[in-house]
C-alpha positions in Angstrom: 109.1 102.4 246.3 111.0 105.4 245.9 110.7 108.5 244.0 113.8 110.4 243.6 113.4 113.7 240.9 117.4 115.0 239.4 118.6 118.5 237.4 120.7 117.4 234.9 122.3 119.5 233.4 124.1 119.6 230.3 128.0 119.3 230.4 128.3 117.2 234.0 127.2 113.8 234.5 125.1 113.1 237.5 124.5 110.4 239.2 121.3 109.7 239.6 121.9 105.9 241.4 123.8 104.5 244.2 125.6 101.8 243.6 124.2 98.4 245.5 125.5 95.4 247.2 122.2 93.9 244.3 120.7 94.2 241.5 118.3 97.1 241.5 115.2 97.4 239.1 115.0 100.9 238.2 112.7 102.8 236.3 113.7 106.5 234.3 111.3 109.0 233.0 112.8 111.4 231.1 110.9 114.6 232.2 112.6 117.1 230.6 112.1 118.4 227.2 115.6 117.1 225.1 117.4 114.3 225.2 119.0 112.1 228.3 122.1 110.4 228.3 122.5 107.2 230.8 125.5 105.6 231.2 128.2 105.4 233.8 130.3 108.6 234.6 131.3 108.9 231.9 128.2 108.9 230.2 127.9 111.3 226.7 125.9 112.4 224.3 127.9 109.6 222.1 128.1 106.8 224.8 124.9 106.6 226.6 121.7 105.3 226.3 119.5 108.3 225.1 115.6 109.0 226.6 113.7 111.7 223.9 111.2 113.9 225.8 109.2 111.3 228.2 110.3 108.5 227.4 110.5 105.5 229.9 112.7 103.4 230.5 112.7 99.9 232.2 116.2 99.1 233.2 117.9 96.7 235.4 121.4 98.0 237.1 123.7 94.8 237.8 125.3 94.7 241.8 128.3 98.2 242.6 127.0 99.7 239.4 125.9 103.6 239.7 124.1 104.9 236.7 124.6 108.8 235.5 122.8 111.5 233.2 123.2 114.0 231.1 121.7 116.8 229.4 121.7 117.5 225.7 121.4 120.7 225.6 119.6 122.8 228.6 119.2 121.2 231.9 116.2 119.6 233.2 114.4 116.3 235.1 115.5 113.1 234.7 112.9 110.8 237.5 113.9 107.7 239.6 111.2 104.7 241.3 113.4 101.8 242.9 112.0 99.3 245.1 113.7 100.3 248.9 
């Protein structure tokens, strides 16, 4: 497994998963006191999947897709765990 941590800002989407030529099965954990939103490169609080403080999400990302995150208000941490 590969574990990565990212600092997510409220004003710019941050890439948290690179595109691969296979489906990816990942776990995302919100380590921040504010909500985080995940989605495509245009992710916002309106169109993103939201993660509350301390929430974990298990998700499958289709082949050739990237995943981004943005914070609700202040910068905070998000962790991603994925197979090698």
